[in-house]
N, C-alpha and C positions, 0 to 999 in steps of 0.2 A: 667589400663585403666578401664574402667568399659564394659561389652557387647555392651550399648548401644551408646559407645562412639565409639568404633569399627564399627558396625553395619552402624552408621554413614556414620565413614571416608571412608566404602566402597561405600557407596550411592554414597558421594560425588564425589568418583574417576571414578565410573559408570556414575555421570551426567557429569563428566567434559573430559572424554574421547572423545567423534564424536568432541569438541570443538576443544581439542589438534589437533586429528587429523584435522580439516579443514583447522589448522592455518599452518600445514605441508604443507599439498596440495596445501594451498596457498602461502607459502613461496618457493615452488619448482615451480608452476608454473610462477609465478609473474604475473597474467595476468593485462594487461590494456589497456584502450582504448574499441572499439567496436568489438568484432570479425567478424562483417560484413564487406565484402568488397565493403565498401562505395563509392558511386560515384554522382557527381550532375544528380540531377535531378529537376524538375518540375512538376509532375502530379497534374491534378485536385484533387483538396481536399475537402470534406464534412467535417466540423467541427459541431461535435454532443453537442449540451451545453443544458444538464437536468436542468430545475429551478423549485423553487418549494419557494414561497414567498420570494426572491431577490429583492425586489423593492431599499431597501437601498444600493444594490452594481451593477446591472445589467447592469447601464450604464459606471460605471468603468470598468467591465468586456467587452463590447463591443467596449469602446473606444480601450483596451489591445490587441484584437483581430483585430481591426483596426489597429495595428501600426506593425503588423508581417511584418517583410521583405519578401513578397510573393507578385506575382503580383492576385490581388484582383478579377480580369477577372477569375481564374481560381477556386475561392473557393464559394462555397454554405455554409450555415449556417442552420442547421436543429436544431430550439430548443423546448424542449417539455417541455410543461407546465403546474404544473396540480395546480397553485396558487389560494391563497384567495384573495392575495392583487391585487397592481398596475402592477405588473411586464411586463406581456403579455402587457398592455398598453403603459408600457414605450418602450418597445422592438417594436410596433408597429412605434406607433412618432419618436424613434431613425431611423430607417429606410425609414421613409415616403418618405425623398428625396434624398434617397442613389440609385444609380441607382446599385453598385457591393458591397459588395456580395451579390450574390442572396438569400433569404429569406424564407426559409418553415418553418413555425409556427403552430405546434401541437398544442390543446388545447385541456385537458383532462379537462370534469368536474365533475369525479368522479377519488379521488387520492389512485392509482393500487397500487403504490409501485414504487421503482428505475428500477427494473428488465425491467417488462412491458415495463416500459418508453422507456427505452432504446431499447427493441427489433421493439419497433414502429420507434425509430427515426432512428435503422440501417437499418429498412426497407424502409425509404424514404430515405436515405443517397445515392446518383447515382452518386458521382465522385469517381475513381481510389483509392486513400488514404484517410481513413475516420479515423480522430482525435475526440478522448473524451477529455474532457477538463469539469473542473469543475469551478463553478462561484466563488468559494472563492480558486480563485490560481490565478498566474500571471505567463507569461509566456514572455523571450524574444525573441527579434526581430526574431532571426535567426532559432529557437525552429522548423519550420515546414522544414524548408530546411535540418536540420540536421535528423529530420526523414525519410525525402525524400531518403537523402544518403545512410540509412541502410535499405528500403525496395526497394531500387535498384538496391540489391541482389538478384537475385532469389530466394536463399536457405531462407531468411526470410520475415516472411509473419507479424511480426510484430515487436512493441518497444517502451520500454518504459524507462524512465529517471529517474534523482534524482532529491532533492530538494534542490537546493545549496542555500536559504536563511530560517530558518525560523522563518515568518512574526511571531512579537510579542517577539520573543527573547527565546525561548525554550530551555535551555542547555539540557535539557533530552534528548526533539525529535531530537535536533541539532547531540547530540551523538548518539541516535540511526540510525539514518539516514545514519552517516558516518560507523557505523558498517554492519548497512545496503548492503550500496552500494558495498563494498568488497565483500561483501556475492556475491552478484546478479549480482558482475563481475563476479567471479567466476564461478559461475553457467551457464551463459553464453557465459564462453570460454571452458567450459565441453560439453555446448551444447545448452540447453535454461534456464532460468531463471522461476521461479514460480511466486512470486508477479509481478502484476503490479498496476499501480499509477491511479487512478481516475483522478488527475491534469492533467498528461498528458499522453495520451498512443495512438498510429497508428497503424492501420492494412490496408492490402491489403484489400479491399472490397467483391471480390470472395472469401476471404477466411475466412468470418465474418459466423458463427455460433448461431442460436436461445439460448438466458442465461434461465435457470431455473427462470420461475416467482419468485420462493420464495428467490434465490441468495440473499446473504448478501454479498457477495465477488464479484459483477458485473465482474469489468475488469481482475481481478486475473483468472475468472472461463472460460472467453473466451479465452485468453491466452492458456490456460491449453488444453481446446478443441481444437485450433488450434497447439498446437503440436502435439497431439494424432490423428488429419489428417492426419500430416507429415510435416507441417509449423516449421517452428526454430521461436521461440519467445526470446527476446533481449533483454539488459539492456545496455543502451550504455550512459555515461557520460556527454557526450557531450549535451544528449538534455537536456535540463535543467527546473525548473519551479519554483515556490516560494508558501510556502504554510504555512497557521497558525497554531498556537498549544499552548497547554498550559504545563506549565513546573508541575503547582498545580495536587498532587496525586489526590484528589477527582475528581477534572477538569478532569482532563484524563482519570480520568475511562469509565465517558460517552463517550469521542472521541475514546478510544481505545478500549474499553471489544466489541462492536459490531463488529470492524474490524474482533477481534481475534476471535469471534464465525464463523462470514462467512469463515474463511481461514481454519479451525478446520473442520465445517460442508464441507467446500469442499474437502478434501483430505481425509475426510471416504468414501464420495461419489463414488469418483474416486480412490476408493485403490484396485482398479485392475490396475490401472497401473503401480504398483510397481513392478520394475523389467523387465519392458518392454520400450520400444521406446529409446533403447539406455541408453546413462549414463545418461537420465533424468531420467527414471526409475528406476536405478540402482545405480546413487548420489546424485542426486538434490532430488529427491520426498523423499528416505530416510529420507535423512539429516531435509528435512522440517517437515518431520513426530518426530523427533526424537528432533525437536527445539522446536515444537509447541503443542503436544501431549501428549511425553513421560517426557522430562525435566522440564515441570512444574511440574509436581506433585512428579519427585524426590526431587526436590528442595524443594520443601513445608515438603516432607516428611523426607528429611535430614534434617530442620531446627527443624521440633518436636523430634526425635529422637537424633538430638546432644542438643537440651534443655533438656531433658527427663536427658539423659548420665550425662552433668555436674552438674545437680541439683543432681542427685543423688552420683557423687563423691565428689561435694565441696561444697555440701548444698546450702543456700542463697545466695553464691558466684557465681552458676552456673546462676542465674537471669541476669549475665552480659551478655550472650549470647543474648536473645532476646533484653533487652535495647541495644546493641550495631546495632544490628538490626534496632531496632526504631531510632536510632540516624540516621543510616545510610542512613536510609527512608527519615528522616527530612532534611538532609544537603542534601539527593541528588534533591530532589523535589524544595529546593531551591535554587539549581546549584551551591553548596559551594562545591563540591566533588572536584574540580581543577582536576589533571588528570588520577582518578578515575572515572570522573563523566561517560565517556562510560559504565564503568561496571554497574553503579546505573541505567544507559538505558536501558540495557539490564534484568537485575532483573525485571524494570519495567514492560515490556515486558511479562517477564514471570509470572507476577502478571495478567496482561489483558489475557492473554492465558489460566490461572488457572480458572478466573472468568468465562471466557468465556465457557471453557469444564462444568464446574458445571452450567454455566446458561443454556446450549445444552441437558444437562442431565434430568434438570427439564424441557424442553419442551418448554423455551422461545425463544425470536429471529421471527421479520419478516421481511418484506422486506421494512419497512419503513425511511423513514431519518428525520432527526429534524435539524433544522435550531439551529446553537448554535450562538446564539443574543452577547455572549458576545465576539465572535472571529471574528463576522461579523463587529465588529465595527472600526477594522484595517484596513478594506479595504474601509473605507469611506473616 
């Protein structure tokens, strides 16, 4: 065995060790459901909806919200809009003949980014439970009741949920979300989860804190700050939503790389939380540091060293390794890997995290978001 192959083997073992430890911990604890002491509740709710050029889908989103199984007299909708199309006119017309829910429409003449828009919307939200949702997501009728049941636990200040159906049929995203839900369930039973999801997250109003105006991971940042001030932030698989996603490798980069940048930057900004706040700082954050920051670089280095090793040992035959990785990527983006599709989903996420890390080192990244017109077609 060449020294390159030996080094690649060591790198692969080091990269895989935390994941094996996670699987062992998951098998030992067998977490299921929500860790909260859930009970029925109907608190007044503020639903925060940020919009930007959503004229094609905003009416369908409003229909979705009014179909929720919840007393609408207890609901207010806070829309913060920075559109240049007819989005706000559609919203005004929609609510012109409705007595409930109450509408607060915040009109931004200048697009400042998502985080400043959300800060203004959260400031305007006046109800006990504050829900943030995205225009390009669908919610089941029971989602507010499930969220309220979690927040009825006095130790819980925030709850997020899972994507139960990836609209558009992306097997890559479906596989990743399946893995991610297991990770978040274990994190929540240990203490709190890290990642919160834009399609649906719910917070206690009195726990809300300002978000960094330049944040690229606003929902997760808010949850992390709430945990740092003593609240528990959890994942409940009974809190559900639907969101669209791509499978094609290049198209996924636009959707996933920005999220990766935001999460990496957030972890670095809050590195002083490592080792603090109970099991959150001792277990949850270190695992996410490994998964998002260390593992992508180690995996890339493993592939580079491994390829060099097999080429030195076997000559041109060693090119089979990079060709195999390329074939794995090609079949994975086509959702053709069958039982190992979830493994490709993790590989795809590591690619985004590596690219996100490189972009951050190059000084890229701002707080604005772009409409994915192709995905929007799914909601029309």
